[in-house]
N, C-alpha and C positions, 0 to 999 in steps of 0.2 A: 295579270291581276295585280301585281305589285305596283306597276306604273299607274294603273287606274286608282288604286288606293292612295297613292302619293299625291296624285292630282286632286283628289277629293279633299284631302287634308289641307292642301296648300290654299285652296280657294275658300275655305271657311272663315268667317269673321274671327279675328283673334281677340281674346279677352283683354280688356284694358287693365293696366297695372293698378292694383289696389293701393289707394293712398291711406296711410295711417293717420288717424286723427292727431291734431296737434296736442302735445303734452300739456296737461293743465298745470302740472307741477314740474319744475325743472330741477331745483336744488332745495336742500334743507340745511339751515344753519344749526349746528349742534352745540349745546351748552351742557357742561358736565360738572358735577360735584361728586367726589369719590373718596372713600376712606383709604388711608395709607398712601395718599397722593397729595400733591399741592393744588389739585384742581378744586376750585371753589367758584361756582358759577362761571367757569372758564369757557370761553369759546374754543371749540375743539375741532374745527374744520367745517367744510361744506361738502355735503353728500349729494350725489347725482341720482335723480329718479330714473327708472327705466320701466319698460313695459312689464307688467306683472305676469308671472307664470302661476300655474296652479300650485298652491301651497301643499306640501307633503305633510303627512302625519308626523314625520320625524323632525319637522322644522318648528321653530318657535316664531310666532307671528302675532302682530297687532293689527287688527282690521278697523279701519276708519271709513265711515260712510257719511260724507258731507251732506248728503240729501236728507238725512234724518237729524233734525235739530230739536233741542229740548229747552230747558230753562234758560233765562237770561241772567247773566252774571252781574252781581251787585258789587263785589269787590272783596278784598282781603285786608285785614289790619289787626290791631291789638288794642289793649286797654292802657290808658294813661290814668293810673291811680295816684293816690297821695304818695305811695311808696316810690313809684316811678318819678314823680315830680321832686320828691325829696332827694333821691340820688342825682337826678339831673341838676339840682341846685348846687350840689357839692362838687360838680365837675367844673373844670375851667371852661371859659367861653369857647375856645377852639374845639374842645371835646364835646361840648354841648352841640355845636354846629355839626360836628362829625356824626353824632348820633342821629340828629334830624336828617342829615343828608343820606345816611345809610338806609333809613326807612322811607323818607318822603322826597328826597332830592332826585334830580334827573338821572343821576348815575346810581341811585339806590334801588330798592326792590319794589317801589311802587305802591306802598300802603295807601289806601284811601278810606279805610274804616277806622274810627276811633270810638271806643267804649269808655265810659267812666261810671263812677258810682254816684248815686244820690246820697249825699253826705258820706259817712265813713263806711269802710269795710275792713277786713282783717289786714290788708296791705296798706299800712299807714302807721303813724306813731301812737295812735289812740283812737277812741270812739268820740264822735261828735255828731250833732245834728245842726239844723239851720234855725232852730227856735229855742227859746228858753223852755226848760222842762215844765210841763203842765200848761203850756200856752195853747189852749184848745182853739182859739180864734186865729192862730198863726200870725198874730200882730207883730211878733218879733222876728219874723222870717228874714234871714240874711245869708247870702252865700259868701260873706266876708272871709271865712276860713279858706275857701277855695281860691280866692283872689290872690293869696300870698304866693303860692308856688304852682298849684295845679292848673289854674286857668291860663296863666302866662305861657306855660308849656304847650297846652292844647292850642292856644291861639297861634303860636309859632308853627305848629304842625299843620293846622287848618289852613293857614296862609300859603303854605307850600303845596298843599293838596289842591286847593282851588275848587272849581265847580264840581268835581267828582266826590267831594267830602260826603261821607255818611257818618254822622255823629249821633250816638244814642247813649242812653243812661239806664242804670239798673239800681234799685234799692236793695240793700242787704237786710235792713231792718227798719221799721218805723221807730219813732222815739219811744223810750221805755214806758212812759205813762199811757201810751196807746195800746199796750200789749197785755196779754193775760199773765205773763210772768213778771211784768214790771221791770224788764231788763232788756237791753238791746242784744245781749249775747244769749247763747244757749236756747235758741228756739223761741217757744211761745207763739201765740197767734194774735192777729189784729182783733181788738175788741170791736164788736159790731157798732157800738155807739160812736166809733171814730172812723168808720168807713168814709163818711163824707169829708171829714177834715183831712184824712190821708189822701183822698183823691185830689183835694185842692192843693195839697203839698206838691204833687206832681205838676200841677198847673203853674204854681209859683216858681218851681224849679225851671221850667221851660221859659217862663217870662224872664227870670233873672239871667239865665245863660244867654238867651238871645239878645238881651240888653248889652251883653259883653261882646256882641258881634259873632256869636257862635250859633249858627242855625241848627236846631235840634231836629234830626230825622225822625226820632221816635224814642220809645221807652219800652223796657220790659216790666212786667207787673211785679215780679219778685225773683231775685236770684235764689235758685235752689229751694223752691218752696216745700220740698219734702225732706229737708235735711236739718236736723237739730245739730248745730255746730257750736264749738266752744267760742267762736267769734260771732259777729253780727249775723243773725239769722231769724227767720220767721216762717211759720208753717201755714200753708193754705191747702186745704183739701181741694180736689178738682171742682166740687160744687161751690166752695167758698171763693175760689178764684173766678169762676164763671159769674157768680152773683156780684162780686166786687166790680168786675169789668162791666157787666150788664147794667147795673143800677147806679153805679157811682163813677168809676174812672172814665168810661166811655162817654157818658152824658156830660161830665164835668169838662172834659177836654173839648167836646163839641161846642158846648155853651161858651167856652172861653175863646172860641175861634181857632181851636187847634184840631179840628176834625180831620185835617190833612196829615197830622202826625201819625206815625205808625205804632201800633200797640202790639207787642210780641208777648205771647203767652208761654207758660211753662218755664223756660230758661233753666232747665235741669237736664238730667241724663236721658240717654236713649231708651233705658229699660222700661220706664213707666210712661213714656211719651204718648203712646197710642191712647191710653185711657184718658189722659188729660185732653188730648185733641178731640176725642169722641165726645167728651162731656161738654166742652165749650163750643165746638163747631156745630154740634147737633142742635144747639139752641140758636135760633135764627137771629134773635136780637143780640145776644152776646157775640155771635159770629160776625155780625155786621160791623163791630168795632175792632175786630182782630185782623191784623195784617197777616199773621202767621205764627209759626212755632219756633222758639229758640231752644237750643239744646247744647249740652256739655258731653264730655266723653268719659267721665270718671267711673261709669259702671264697668269699664274694662278692668278695673282693679280687682274685680271679683274672681278673676281667673278664666272667665268664659270669653268667647269671641265678642267683639263689639257688635251691637244690635243694629247693623245697617238696614236690615230687612224692615225694622220698624219705621224707618224713614220712608222707605219705598211704599209701605202700606199707607202711611199718611198722605203721601203724594198721590197715590192712586185714589184714595178715598175723598180727598179734599183738594182737587187740582187747582182751585182758585186761591189756595193758601200757600204761603211761601215757607221755606225752611231756612233757618239761619243758625250757623254754629256760633254760639255766643261766648264760649269759654273752654279752654283746655290748657293745661300746663303739665310739665313733668315734676312731680313732687319728690321729696327726699333729696334735697339739695346737698351736693358735696363739691366743694371748690376744687378737688383733685380731678373732677370728671367733667370739666366744661366740654371736652371733646367726646363725651360718650355718644357713640354713633346711634345706639338704639333709641335715644331721645329723638333724634332727627327722623328716624324711620317710623316712629310712632306718629309723628306729624305727617309724614308722607303718605302713610297708609290711610290715616283718617281723612286727609284732604282729598285724596283720589276717590275713596269710597263714598265720602259724604257728597262730593260733587256728582258722582255717578248715581247717587240715590236721589238727586233732585235738589240739593242744597244750592242756594243762590249766593251766599256770602259766608265768609269764614273769619272769625275773630279770635285771635290768640289772647292769652291773658296778659300780664304785665309786659310792656315793651322794654322795660329797663328795670333791673334790680341790682343790688350791690354785691360785694364779694362774699356776703353771707347768705345771699338768696332772699334778702329783705330790703327795707325794714318791714317787720310784721309784728303787730302789738300782741299777738298770741303765739309767737314763735312758729308760725306755719310757713317755714321757708321753702322755696322752690326755685326751679330753673326759669330763666327767661332766654329769649333768642340772643339778647345782648346784655352783658353784665358790665357795670361800671365799677372798677376798683377805686374806691374813694381814698385809699391810702396812696396809690401810685398815679392817680389821674389817668387811668388806662381803660380803654374799651376792649372787651373780649367778645368777639363775634363767634358764636357757637355754630356747629354744623346745622342746628335747627334753623338758624337765620338763613342759611344758604338753601336749605331744603324748601322753606317757605318761599323764598325768592324764585325758585323754579316755576312757581305758579304766578305770584303777584307781579313779578317784573315783566312778564310777557303777555299775560291775559289782560285785556282792557275792559273797563266797565262797559256794559252793554253787549259783551260777547255772548254768543249762544253755544251751549254745550252741544257737541256732535257725537253721534253714535260711535262708540269705541269698545272693542272687545279684544281679549287676549286668548291665545290658544293654550296657554299654560298658566297654572296658578302661581308659578314662581315669578311671574312678572306682572306688574300692575300699571295701569295707564288710564288717562283721561285726555280728552281733546276739546278745545274751544275754537270757534271761528270768531275772529275779532271784527268789530264793526268797521275798522279801517281796512279790512281785507286780509286774507291769509289765515292759516290754521296754526295752532299751537298744540303740540302733543307732549305730554309729560309722562315719562316712563321711569319706574323704579324697580331696581333689582335688590331684594333683601337677602339674597342667598350668598354663600361663601364662594360661589363659582362665577367666572365670567361666562357670558353667553353671547351668541349672535342671534338677532331676530330680524325679521322682515317687517317693515312698516308698510302695510298695504293700504293704499288710498285709492279707492275705485279700481281703475285698470292700471295703476302704476304702483311701483314699490321702490323702496330704498332699503339696503341692508346695513344694519347698524351693530357695532360691537359695544357691549356694555360691561363695565368692570364689576367685580363683586361689591356689594354694599354701595351702590351708586345711584344717583338721580340724574336724569337727562331731560332737557327740553329741546324739542325740535321745532323750528319755526320755518314754515314753508308756504 
């Protein structure tokens, strides 16, 4: 019987060797910035992908599914204000070029978005408008103040960015005579009789800036329309902003041939954002003029968690409208704390969670401030990613600059966000697929402990060590 069984087994067809599918990913380049080290966007080795095993509950893992793609990435950048231009003008030419190279050059961090103010804001030497006070016809309109320092700096940056430039502008306040409080500062509202003139002011701004060779991507209607500030500010209720857009700004821009420009509503914090979006986007006419919603992060100062869920709700409710982060900075400037790591981590958390909530672009506040965190004509000093010490002609690149660079240096305009999740709340991550091919995953560890995690992409994985208080970018 044994011989018979052996003969039977020998004559059966033998199974063919199973061929493993070719690896889609072979290696990942790793870039690192970490506290208490000299690593600043430093390339930190090449990691090998291997076949993925079932992840255990005891392991830390980040899961990426390239088959699931979401919003298209517009870019990252910052604001060139009068303050930034003033500091820039006080630096030597080599340091000016170094600043531009750091943000916009081929070896820099790849900024492509520039925001500026429509006439003055708090970050400058004083208040100004483009018309003589009381000029209801706008006959004296002139951007001459901006041509001295601000526009030349923007032009140099725009030339370096090229075709990927996204340049937009925001007003902090209409001229004093157009407002209920007859003052550019301390809130007040736009008087209804000046809605039309103020809409034409936007048109004239676009015309004037484009005459200087700066293509305007769009405008926001009002910076922080629910905040009465001691600097330039103006209040719009949700209904007032809707009606100004619907009856005045939208039609004025369309009639002037600027219907292709993008109008961004709200431009304020995440806390009240859903009410503003609901009020404007539920009106079909107003909504037809609106590209999407801009937002800031300052509601986090109240002590609660940032309201990222509000962004997700707007994205679910109005999927044809975009989300754009239009301003954020760390206030409470202290020149002894340029290296304050929590500043950078605030940026990292916001950028990861904002993008994961559907945001298409992210705009920092001033790209350059001086050694006092200004100039600012109401003493509202704050941090910037880069400070220029006007006494020593030195540039100070803060950890925030490097944390932003973990996104902006590697993610290309036109990239698509890819499904990414983490198995632990102690690690944060987002992923984009670039139009030129390949994936970019950004990972942040805000804890005091090092950890090892598995980056699982489909059927493949790579194991990565991350230091405490560190940011990583993996390119694969």
